[in-house]
N, C-alpha and C positions, 0 to 999 in steps of 0.2 A: 711308498717309494717307488719313484721311476728308474728303472735300471735300463740303460742302453749300452750295448757292447759293439765295439768298432772293429772291424776287420777289413783291412785294406792292403795295398801293395806299395805304400807310399815309403815305408821303411824309415826314414829320419827326413821328415820334409815340412815345411811351414803347412801345407795343406791340413796336416793333422791337427794343428793348433787352431786354425780357421775352422775346422768343422767342429771342434769341441766349443769354439766361442760362439758359434750359431747355434748350437744346442743349448748352451746355458743362458743364453740372451732370451730365449723364448721359454726355456724351463730350467730356472736356477736351481731348483730342488732336485735335477736329475742327479743321478749316479751314474758316470760314465765309466765303463771298464774297457782298457784296450786289448781287447782280445788277441790281435795278431796284427802288425803292420809289416811283416816280413815276409809276405806270399810272393813267390816269384811274379815276374809280370806277365802281362798277356794271359793266353788259355792255360799256360804251365802251371798258373796259379790255381786254378779251378780245384784240383783235386788236393793240392796242399791246403787251401782255406777249408775247403768241405771236411777234410779229416780233423782239422782243429775244432771247427763248431761242433761237428757231428758227435764228437767224444766229449765236449764240455756242456753243452747248452743245457743238459738235465739238471746240472747242479745250481742253475740260476731260478729265482722264484718265479711264478706264474706271472704273466704279463711282460716279463722282460722283453726288450725289443733288440735284435740283433741285426745291425746295419753292417751290409755286405757290398763291399766296392771293390771287386775284382773282376777283371776283363769286362768292365761295366759300360763300355761305350754304346750307345743306343744304335741298334741296327733293325731293319725290318723284321727280324726274326727272332730278336732279343729285346723284347719290352720290358719295361721296368715294372716290379709286381711286389706285391706285399703278400705275404702268407699267415694264416692263423694254424700252427702245428704243435700239439702235445702242450696246449695252454700258453704258447710263446708265440712272439710275432718274429717273422724274418722279411727284411726288406732289401732288394737288391736287383738284378738283372736276370732275367730268364735266358741264361746260358746253359743250362745244364747243372748248374752247383745245387738248386735244391733238392734234386732228385738224389744226389749224392749225400745229402743231410738227411733226408726223411727216409724212415724206412716203411711208411704206408702214405697214401694219399693225404694232404692237409685237410683240415675241417672247411677252410675257405682259402682261396686264392683270388687275388684282385689285380687287374692290370691298372696301374697308377695313371690317372688322367687329371687328378686335382692339382697336381705341380708338373711343370714343365721346365725341361732344360735349355730353353731358348736364350736365357742371359749367359749361361755358363756351360755350353754344349759339350765341352770335355771334361766337364766335372760334375756329374749327376749325384755323386756324394753331398755335394755342396747345394744343388739347385732342387734335387728331387727326394734323395733317401733321408737326408736331414730333415727337412719338414714333415715328411710322411712318418718318419720315427718319431719326431716330437708329438704328431697328432696321437698317434698310438699311445705312446708312454703317459701322454695327459689324459688319457681315458677315451680318446675317440673311437668311433665304429670304423672299423677296418672298411665296411662296405661304402663308407662316405670317400674313400679314396679314388675311386674309379668304378670298373664294370668288372662283373665276374669273368676270370680268365678260365676259359674251358679246359684248357690242356697246358702243360709244361714242358719244357723240354727234359728229355730223359737221358741219362748216360747209365752205363751199366757198372756196378761195382764188381770189381775183380774178385771171385772167390777162390778159395783154396779148392784143390781136387783131392778126393779122398778114396781110397779103397782099403781092404782089410790090414794091408800092412805097411801103407805109405800115405802120407799128405804130402801134397807139393803145392807149396805156396809162393807168394812172392813178396817183395819188399816194395810196401805202399806209402813209407814214409822215412824220412831221415831227419831225426830231431837235432836241437842246437849242440847236444854232445857228440854228434856223429853216430849215434846209435841207430840200427836199423829196425824198423817196425814192420812186421809181416801181417798178412791178412790170415794167418794161422790163429784161431781162438783156443782159449783154455778148454772151453766145451768140447770142440772138437777133438783137442788133443787127448783129453781125458776119455772121451768116449771111443777113440779107436785103440788107444795105448793098453788098455785093460791090465794095466800093472807091469806091461813087458818093458824091458830095456830097449834102448832106442839109439840112433845116431842122427843127429841133425848136421847136414852138410849145406856147404855154401861155396859157391863159386868152383870149387875143386874138390877133391877127396882129402886134401892137406887140411882143410878146415872143418874139423869134426868137434861137435859138441856132444857128451853123452849123459849130461845133466841138467836139470833145471833149478836154477838158484832161486832162492827166497830174497837175498840180498846181493847186491854188487860185489860188497867186500868177502863175499865167499870164496871167491876166486882170487888167485894172485895176481897183484898189479901186472898190467901188460897183457893178461891171458883173455883168451876169448871166452864168453859166456852167454847164456840165454837164460830168460826169465819172463814172466808175464808182466806186462805193464798194468797199468791203473785201469784201461778200457778192457782188459782181459785178452790182450794179443800179445803173441810172442815175440819179444824183441831180442836182438843180438847186440852184444856190446862188447867192448874191451875195457877191464876195469882200469880206470884212470887213463883211457886213451880213446882216440877218436878211430873206431873201426872204421867208418866209411872211407877216411883217407888212408889208414894205414894197409887196409885190404881192399880197397878199390870198390867197395858197395856202391851200387847205383840202383836208381827207381827201378823196378819190374824185373830185378835179377831172381832167379830162382832159389827157394829154400827148400830142401828136401828133409822130411823126418821119415826115416825107416824104421819100423818096429820089428824085434827078433822074436 
């Protein structure tokens, strides 16, 4: 079974339907998954899309192809590439997004030359990524797409800073519920806490949390809470409320955990 996931910034546009039509026309048996079409436009969408893909690709079967069309306009320093990583394929633009998805170098990375975007210069997802994804999903060799790409753009993943009594993290993602996801991992939290009591503070000393929930409903409606999400990252939310709007959370804002 050929599985192709789609991540774009098209939100609700006919381009999504056209992209699926192209894939089905060449590979009727393909299983297409809409991973996300709500990434912010331009370069601001790179971190958002990388977060989505990084934390879900491992749930897909080996050989899955992830088509990524975010900030994808062709430029001299941003060639179109295909990568084989952890048994799966990733097709998109070399704009730094791959380094935010992968935790190590891919097994193979190819600069795509087999397909060009001359007919649709502003839509590489249609003219380049779709045929490349079809080629890979149908069992084609990634090396047939072009030439070895010796290096790819690298962006730094923002990590939490840690000492014996404090973890300082940042908000790296705000989800559809307005919950703030931080870069503080459960592993780091448990390693530093050593069973001690703690305070999580956000934006100001007025916003404090002193427990970690297992469920959202453990906290009263309208109250602030913290728990670890599916990816093991500390998430701050308001039970049945939108924390990002009510408290003004924004990307890159600090979240501090102090242990007593």
